RODO-2510 file (C-alpha; in nm, 4 decimals, decimal comma):
residues 397
     n   res          X          Y          Z
     1     m     0,5225     2,2037     0,5646
     2     n     0,3713     2,4350     0,8200
     3     p     0,0334     2,5722     0,7135
     4     e     0,1570     2,9174     0,8029
     5     s     0,5143     3,0380     0,8166
     6     a     0,6478     3,1993     1,1314
     7     r     0,7155     3,5706     1,1207
     8     s     0,9519     3,7573     1,3498
     9     g     0,8914     4,1273     1,3009
    10     h     0,8088     4,2001     1,6645
    11     r     0,9763     4,1724     2,0028
    12     l     0,7900     4,1249     2,3288
    13     p     0,8762     4,2362     2,6810
    14     s     1,0201     3,9533     2,8937
    15     l     0,7106     3,9679     3,1182
    16     v     0,4958     3,8632     2,8247
    17     r     0,7365     3,6067     2,6836
    18     s     0,7504     3,4267     3,0171
    19     a     0,3727     3,3714     3,0040
    20     l     0,4163     3,0976     2,7422
    21     l     0,3832     2,7738     2,9381
    22     s     0,2688     2,5314     2,6675
    23     v     0,2575     2,5161     2,2912
    24     t     0,0960     2,2878     2,0342
    25     v     0,2876     2,2307     1,7127
    26     l     0,1799     2,0759     1,3849
    27     l     0,4277     1,8020     1,2993
    28     s     0,5441     1,8979     0,9541
    29     v     0,8937     2,0287     0,8946
    30     p     1,0528     2,2755     0,6497
    31     a     1,3184     2,1175     0,4347
    32     q     1,6670     2,1030     0,5878
    33     a     1,5396     2,2162     0,9290
    34     s     1,7581     2,1054     1,2172
    35     s     1,5061     2,1715     1,4932
    36     s     1,1318     2,2129     1,5305
    37     t     0,9822     2,5489     1,4366
    38     l     0,6685     2,7109     1,5691
    39     p     0,4222     2,8071     1,2974
    40     g     0,2529     3,1446     1,3002
    41     v    -0,1125     3,1240     1,4055
    42     t    -0,3893     3,1865     1,1542
    43     l    -0,7506     3,2676     1,2343
    44     a    -0,9699     3,0058     1,0750
    45     q    -1,2682     2,8190     1,2234
    46     a    -1,3867     2,6819     1,5607
    47     t    -1,6508     2,4766     1,7371
    48     s    -1,6097     2,5236     2,1125
    49     p    -1,4560     2,7580     2,3737
    50     a    -1,0786     2,7572     2,4101
    51     t    -0,9586     2,5064     2,6682
    52     p    -0,6309     2,3336     2,7556
    53     a    -0,5682     2,0019     2,5824
    54     t    -0,8024     1,7618     2,7588
    55     p    -0,7463     1,3911     2,6923
    56     r    -1,0374     1,1702     2,7959
    57     r    -1,0456     0,8093     2,9121
    58     t    -0,6859     0,8295     3,0307
    59     t    -0,5091     0,5993     3,2765
    60     p    -0,1450     0,5667     3,3828
    61     t     0,0643     0,3598     3,1444
    62     s     0,3923     0,1726     3,1863
    63     d     0,7114     0,1569     2,9827
    64     l     0,7292    -0,0962     2,7014
    65     t     0,8504    -0,4431     2,8026
    66     s     1,1348    -0,6086     2,6145
    67     a     0,8829    -0,8464     2,4538
    68     e     0,6704    -0,5527     2,3345
    69     e     0,9760    -0,3771     2,1951
    70     k     1,0648    -0,6891     1,9969
    71     t     0,7094    -0,7134     1,8660
    72     l     0,7183    -0,3527     1,7436
    73     a     1,0678    -0,3922     1,5943
    74     a     0,9462    -0,6915     1,3900
    75     l     0,6372    -0,4959     1,2927
    76     f     0,8507    -0,2083     1,1622
    77     t     1,0043    -0,4280     0,8919
    78     k     0,6513    -0,4994     0,7617
    79     v     0,5120    -0,1477     0,7991
    80     r     0,8025     0,0524     0,6576
    81     p     0,7499    -0,0572     0,2912
    82     a     0,3937     0,0811     0,3063
    83     s     0,5095     0,4144     0,4506
    84     l     0,6003     0,7200     0,2456
    85     r     0,8078     1,0327     0,2593
    86     i     0,5998     1,3232     0,1207
    87     e     0,7881     1,6198    -0,0247
    88     q     0,6667     1,9485    -0,1682
    89     c     0,8317     1,9275    -0,5082
    90     p     0,7781     1,7621    -0,8480
    91     p     0,9073     1,4021    -0,8620
    92     t     1,1347     1,4982    -1,1525
    93     n     1,2941     1,7924    -0,9689
    94     c     1,3175     1,7403    -0,5946
    95     t     1,6696     1,8333    -0,4916
    96     e     1,5356     2,1109    -0,2666
    97     p     1,1833     2,0317    -0,1484
    98     n     0,9835     2,3101     0,0153
    99     g     0,8857     2,0794     0,3005
   100     i     0,8789     1,7223     0,4241
   101     g     0,6102     1,5069     0,5816
   102     s     0,4942     1,1452     0,5949
   103     a     0,2103     0,9274     0,4687
   104     v     0,0970     0,5649     0,4454
   105     l    -0,0513     0,3609     0,1627
   106     i    -0,3942     0,2087     0,2351
   107     s    -0,4860     0,0383    -0,0929
   108     a    -0,3363    -0,1599    -0,3774
   109     d    -0,4113     0,1198    -0,6231
   110     g    -0,1917     0,3757    -0,4474
   111     l    -0,4330     0,5594    -0,2178
   112     a    -0,2567     0,6996     0,0876
   113     l    -0,3546     0,8889     0,4004
   114     t    -0,1584     1,1849     0,5381
   115     a    -0,2179     1,4922     0,7500
   116     y    -0,3888     1,7742     0,5638
   117     h    -0,1326     2,0323     0,6722
   118     v     0,1409     1,8234     0,5053
   119     i    -0,0103     1,8837     0,1599
   120     a    -0,1910     2,2162     0,2178
   121     k    -0,1270     2,4774    -0,0508
   122     a     0,1493     2,2678    -0,2114
   123     r     0,2207     2,3584    -0,5728
   124     a     0,3610     2,0116    -0,6388
   125     l     0,3893     1,6910    -0,4394
   126     s     0,5979     1,3766    -0,4688
   127     a     0,6333     1,0614    -0,2590
   128     q     0,9350     0,8458    -0,1878
   129     t     0,8932     0,4757    -0,1146
   130     v     1,1319     0,2691     0,0952
   131     d     1,3567     0,2110    -0,2080
   132     r     1,3869     0,5936    -0,2378
   133     k     1,2161     0,6052    -0,5743
   134     r     0,9910     0,9068    -0,6267
   135     y     0,6363     0,9081    -0,7601
   136     a     0,3831     1,1763    -0,8501
   137     v     0,1141     1,2599    -0,5965
   138     t    -0,2344     1,4059    -0,6527
   139     v    -0,4812     1,5126    -0,3856
   140     v    -0,8060     1,3136    -0,3839
   141     g    -0,9827     1,4685    -0,0853
   142     f    -0,9238     1,6463     0,2453
   143     d    -1,0841     1,7821     0,5583
   144     e    -0,8840     2,0701     0,6978
   145     q    -1,0489     2,0761     1,0387
   146     r    -0,9799     1,7063     1,0984
   147     d    -0,6267     1,7465     0,9538
   148     l    -0,6728     1,4459     0,7264
   149     a    -0,6101     1,4068     0,3533
   150     l    -0,6327     1,1266     0,1008
   151     v    -0,3859     1,1303    -0,1889
   152     k    -0,3154     0,9108    -0,4897
   153     v     0,0451     0,8000    -0,5434
   154     n     0,1518     0,6474    -0,8739
   155     v     0,3362     0,3556    -0,7145
   156     p     0,3829     0,0325    -0,9103
   157     s     0,1461    -0,2612    -0,8718
   158     g     0,2344    -0,4801    -0,5745
   159     t     0,3546    -0,1982    -0,3478
   160     p     0,2632    -0,2949     0,0107
   161     f    -0,0172    -0,1113     0,1921
   162     l    -0,1765    -0,1216     0,5361
   163     k    -0,5320    -0,2150     0,6259
   164     l    -0,7285     0,0098     0,8553
   165     t    -0,8097    -0,1369     1,1936
   166     a    -1,1635    -0,2480     1,2722
   167     t    -1,0933    -0,2466     1,6449
   168     a    -1,1376     0,0584     1,8662
   169     p    -0,8095     0,1513     2,0373
   170     r    -0,7632     0,1237     2,4126
   171     v    -0,5491     0,3229     2,6522
   172     g    -0,2287     0,1268     2,7143
   173     d    -0,2117    -0,0293     2,3670
   174     i     0,1389    -0,0423     2,2201
   175     q     0,1836     0,1594     1,9023
   176     l     0,4384     0,1968     1,6230
   177     a     0,4856     0,5228     1,4328
   178     v     0,6840     0,5580     1,1080
   179     g     0,7890     0,8985     0,9795
   180     n     1,0481     1,1403     0,8527
   181     g     1,1132     1,3464     1,1640
   182     n     1,3611     1,6330     1,1073
   183     g     1,4274     1,5041     0,7576
   184     a     1,5245     1,1465     0,8563
   185     f     1,4006     0,8708     0,6254
   186     l     1,1159     0,6435     0,7401
   187     r     1,2305     0,5922     1,0971
   188     s     1,0327     0,4164     1,3702
   189     k     0,9114     0,5561     1,7025
   190     t     0,7328     0,3448     1,9633
   191     g     0,5139     0,3990     2,2657
   192     r     0,1713     0,3478     2,4170
   193     l    -0,1639     0,5157     2,3799
   194     t    -0,2033     0,7369     2,6864
   195     a    -0,5486     0,8840     2,6151
   196     l    -0,8389     0,8831     2,3729
   197     d    -1,0514     1,1717     2,2450
   198     a    -0,7957     1,4413     2,3254
   199     d    -0,8462     1,8073     2,2370
   200     a    -0,5621     2,0447     2,1578
   201     g    -0,7483     2,3475     2,2895
   202     r    -0,6837     2,5262     1,9589
   203     a    -0,9406     2,5852     1,6875
   204     d    -0,6916     2,5166     1,4089
   205     f    -0,5938     2,1734     1,5426
   206     p    -0,8073     1,8597     1,5076
   207     p    -1,0337     1,7509     1,7956
   208     g    -1,0845     1,3958     1,9215
   209     t    -0,7322     1,2711     1,8679
   210     l    -0,5358     0,9755     2,0079
   211     e    -0,2641     1,0732     2,2582
   212     l     0,0531     0,8689     2,2783
   213     d     0,3940     0,8964     2,4406
   214     a     0,6014     0,8118     2,1304
   215     p     0,8628     1,0890     2,0871
   216     l     0,7416     1,2322     1,7547
   217     i     0,8913     1,5447     1,6011
   218     p     0,8221     1,7730     1,3017
   219     g     0,8479     1,5717     0,9809
   220     d     0,6629     1,2736     1,1314
   221     s     0,3309     1,4418     1,0524
   222     g     0,1041     1,2358     0,8301
   223     g     0,2745     0,9097     0,9169
   224     p     0,1003     0,5956     1,0383
   225     i     0,0188     0,4932     1,3942
   226     v     0,0021     0,1136     1,3834
   227     n    -0,1316    -0,1275     1,6450
   228     a     0,0221    -0,4578     1,7509
   229     k    -0,1642    -0,6411     1,4714
   230     g     0,0005    -0,4230     1,2056
   231     e    -0,3245    -0,2338     1,1349
   232     l    -0,3481     0,1384     1,0749
   233     a    -0,5064     0,3060     1,3788
   234     g    -0,4197     0,6740     1,3266
   235     i    -0,2450     0,9466     1,1262
   236     v     0,0077     1,1649     1,3108
   237     s    -0,1031     1,5266     1,3424
   238     y     0,0623     1,7350     1,6170
   239     i     0,2631     1,7349     1,9378
   240     r     0,2132     1,9209     2,2612
   241     l     0,4976     2,0673     2,4678
   242     a     0,4221     2,1522     2,8280
   243     g     0,6137     2,2065     3,1470
   244     s     0,9207     2,4278     3,1591
   245     p     1,2028     2,4801     2,9050
   246     r     1,4344     2,2775     3,1311
   247     n     1,1815     2,0019     3,1937
   248     p     0,9563     1,9807     2,8881
   249     i     0,6791     1,7232     2,8695
   250     y     0,6092     1,5863     2,5205
   251     r     0,2855     1,4279     2,4013
   252     s     0,2054     1,3204     2,0450
   253     y    -0,1406     1,3170     1,8842
   254     a    -0,2920     1,1326     1,5890
   255     v    -0,6234     1,1446     1,4038
   256     p    -0,7953     0,8073     1,4607
   257     v    -0,8950     0,6005     1,1567
   258     t    -1,0858     0,2703     1,1356
   259     t    -1,2590     0,0648     0,8678
   260     t    -1,5892     0,2258     0,9724
   261     n    -1,4539     0,5812     0,9691
   262     a    -1,7087     0,7988     0,7841
   263     l    -1,4505     1,0663     0,7078
   264     v    -1,2180     0,8257     0,5229
   265     a    -1,5178     0,7103     0,3163
   266     e    -1,6003     1,0741     0,2361
   267     l    -1,2452     1,1471     0,1265
   268     r    -1,2569     0,8515    -0,1141
   269     t    -1,5477     1,0294    -0,2906
   270     g    -1,3359     1,3406    -0,3409
   271     v    -1,4675     1,5632    -0,0626
   272     k    -1,2475     1,8714    -0,0170
   273     r    -1,3560     2,0575     0,2935
   274     d    -1,1893     2,3894     0,3767
   275     a    -1,1975     2,5548     0,7153
   276     p    -1,3502     2,9049     0,6961
   277     q    -1,1106     3,1933     0,7450
   278     i    -1,1173     3,5709     0,7539
   279     g    -0,7502     3,6181     0,6729
   280     v    -0,5790     3,7541     0,9853
   281     g    -0,2795     3,6090     1,1644
   282     l    -0,0728     3,6431     1,4804
   283     d     0,3054     3,6478     1,4588
   284     s     0,4802     3,3701     1,6494
   285     a     0,6464     3,6364     1,8671
   286     f     0,2991     3,6975     2,0130
   287     l     0,2158     3,3343     2,0933
   288     p     0,2351     3,4147     2,4685
   289     a    -0,0730     3,6325     2,4111
   290     f    -0,2675     3,3625     2,2274
   291     t    -0,4899     3,2663     2,5229
   292     l    -0,4545     3,5660     2,7575
   293     d    -0,7330     3,6150     3,0087
   294     a    -0,8542     3,9619     3,1120
   295     e    -0,5809     3,9988     3,3766
   296     g    -0,3115     3,8897     3,1325
   297     f    -0,4436     4,1328     2,8712
   298     k    -0,4098     4,4161     3,1244
   299     l    -0,0468     4,3238     3,1892
   300     l     0,0219     4,3137     2,8169
   301     s    -0,1679     4,6384     2,7625
   302     d     0,0440     4,8116     3,0264
   303     a     0,3465     4,7297     2,8126
   304     l     0,2029     4,7751     2,4624
   305     k    -0,0739     5,0322     2,5306
   306     l    -0,3551     4,8206     2,3869
   307     g    -0,6328     4,9916     2,5818
   308     d    -0,8542     4,8956     2,8755
   309     t    -1,0919     4,6460     2,7093
   310     p    -0,9620     4,2893     2,6614
   311     g    -1,0000     4,1451     2,3141
   312     a    -0,8245     3,9845     2,0200
   313     f    -0,5556     4,1624     1,8244
   314     f    -0,3665     4,0385     1,5173
   315     t    -0,0435     4,1316     1,3442
   316     n    -0,1112     4,0610     0,9755
   317     v    -0,3991     4,0799     0,7304
   318     t    -0,3929     3,8828     0,4049
   319     a    -0,4437     4,0950     0,0928
   320     g    -0,7820     4,0311    -0,0722
   321     s    -0,9124     3,8351     0,2268
   322     p    -1,2465     3,9048     0,4021
   323     a    -1,0518     4,0851     0,6736
   324     a    -0,8815     4,3080     0,4194
   325     l    -1,2082     4,3804     0,2390
   326     a    -1,3683     4,4757     0,5743
   327     g    -1,0786     4,7112     0,6473
   328     l    -0,9441     4,5393     0,9582
   329     k    -0,6215     4,6949     1,0824
   330     p    -0,3339     4,4833     1,2232
   331     l    -0,1293     4,5772     1,5279
   332     r     0,1638     4,8059     1,4541
   333     l     0,4175     4,9071     1,7201
   334     n     0,6194     5,2283     1,7306
   335     a     0,9870     5,2681     1,8166
   336     d     0,8999     5,2411     2,1868
   337     q     0,7302     4,9025     2,1297
   338     e     0,3893     5,0527     2,2002
   339     r     0,0805     5,0311     1,9834
   340     a     0,0753     5,2904     1,7064
   341     s    -0,2341     5,1420     1,5441
   342     g    -0,4390     4,8224     1,5316
   343     d    -0,7910     4,6928     1,5964
   344     i    -0,9095     4,5036     1,9040
   345     v    -1,1916     4,2575     1,8296
   346     t    -1,4261     4,2108     2,1259
   347     e    -1,7244     4,0211     1,9770
   348     v    -1,8158     3,7909     1,6869
   349     n    -2,1900     3,8064     1,6179
   350     g    -2,2396     3,9271     1,9759
   351     k    -2,0232     3,6529     2,1308
   352     r    -1,7584     3,7988     2,3598
   353     v    -1,3941     3,7182     2,2804
   354     l    -1,1022     3,7941     2,5094
   355     n    -0,8075     3,6771     2,3009
   356     f    -0,6979     3,5395     1,9642
   357     s    -0,7890     3,1847     2,0636
   358     d    -1,1453     3,2907     2,1494
   359     f    -1,1557     3,4706     1,8146
   360     q    -1,0546     3,1508     1,6316
   361     f    -1,3130     2,9397     1,8053
   362     a    -1,5900     3,1960     1,7478
   363     v    -1,5165     3,2233     1,3759
   364     r    -1,4850     2,8468     1,3295
   365     s    -1,8330     2,7921     1,4675
   366     y    -1,9592     2,9149     1,1268
   367     k    -1,9249     2,7866     0,7714
   368     v    -1,7642     2,9041     0,4501
   369     g    -2,0007     3,1586     0,2955
   370     d    -2,1544     3,2704     0,6262
   371     t    -2,1559     3,6444     0,7055
   372     v    -2,0515     3,7447     1,0579
   373     t    -2,0350     4,0848     1,2275
   374     l    -1,7277     4,1785     1,4284
   375     t    -1,7375     4,4338     1,7092
   376     v    -1,4114     4,6227     1,6848
   377     l    -1,2447     4,8893     1,8990
   378     r    -1,0481     5,1390     1,6896
   379     d    -0,9084     5,4721     1,8058
   380     g    -1,1507     5,4909     2,0951
   381     k    -1,4550     5,4114     1,8813
   382     t    -1,6719     5,0949     1,8568
   383     l    -1,7308     4,9678     1,5028
   384     k    -1,9539     4,6927     1,3647
   385     l    -1,7886     4,5296     1,0635
   386     p    -1,9665     4,2589     0,8605
   387     l    -1,7598     4,0141     0,6567
   388     t    -1,8211     3,6898     0,4649
   389     l    -1,6044     3,3873     0,5496
   390     k    -1,3980     3,2241     0,2781
   391     g    -1,2396     2,8804     0,2565
   392     s    -0,8716     2,8648     0,3389
   393     t    -0,7753     2,7609    -0,0140
   394     q    -0,9459     3,0785    -0,1438
   395     i    -0,7165     3,2967     0,0632
   396     n    -0,3616     3,3455    -0,0563
   397     n    -0,1530     3,3113     0,2596
***
């Protein structure tokens, strides 16, 4: 259930492709996928300059001991009945779901937490319990920026649920995750917390997450992170891949939740908080250009003829979106793989942007309904284009 589907209409020179050293991936999975897929990137909202993922309060951790592994294995038998498989399909017709994610029940009346991107834009949702029975799901509330959603599942009375922890997590704590990675059914993954208050460095991923070394994969998104007491401490959101293709380094991230979490209380009241968007996207083929600096832009421009001024380009514009209404033009390449047309955005309300990531962060510093002015280079001319931001659910992606 990626929030945006990957597109593959472009090819990049090998020089540009090799620039991709790390990627963050939301942990939902399309149905019947056999390996993780990279979602296309969509311009939405932001609150700070683009930076690499920066976990705070981190210390070296050790492998799990045999006693800790036994503790988590025993815990899994108690946690699994409260965990859910979330599918994008009606409960009465779910032979081919559009996507698969995870969730966890947190109350006796069927309230469950999951990652927002698991349920985003779903036409229908159903949940499977440990006995593989399916139940209808309705969305109660969500916060797109925090990647957290509260849903109601029509499970029978007496279905187990987990209590939220009242204790702040600590680096080194052992953790159990339960999810549906790559379409598996409510499997366990174990590890330790390796950092607190981590940041993905992407405007469309949640800030302030828990980092852990459990080997999570797409499909585990929305599942529980449980502490040694069997209490819910977090909801799985994304993974980060770094290093080289031959020696990848995996880190998993979860949105923290506690009994005093103000966001969970808001979601119970029915809050539905969109991230603002303008309706442009960047094909996954161009992910190497996502965070290019000025020097990297020059190298890319030498290949694609983008011009001399670094800025943000995009490869698709959603019909009817603020970007479309403002007349923004996506990048189009000719037969020689050089730019035939396409805007370069250099400023948002006077704030300089060098790449698509900067563009995301600049836009997400505003709210739905705000009007911003983009400085755009087009055919050798500088344009000032005002547009009004819409919520993501208002834009048909």
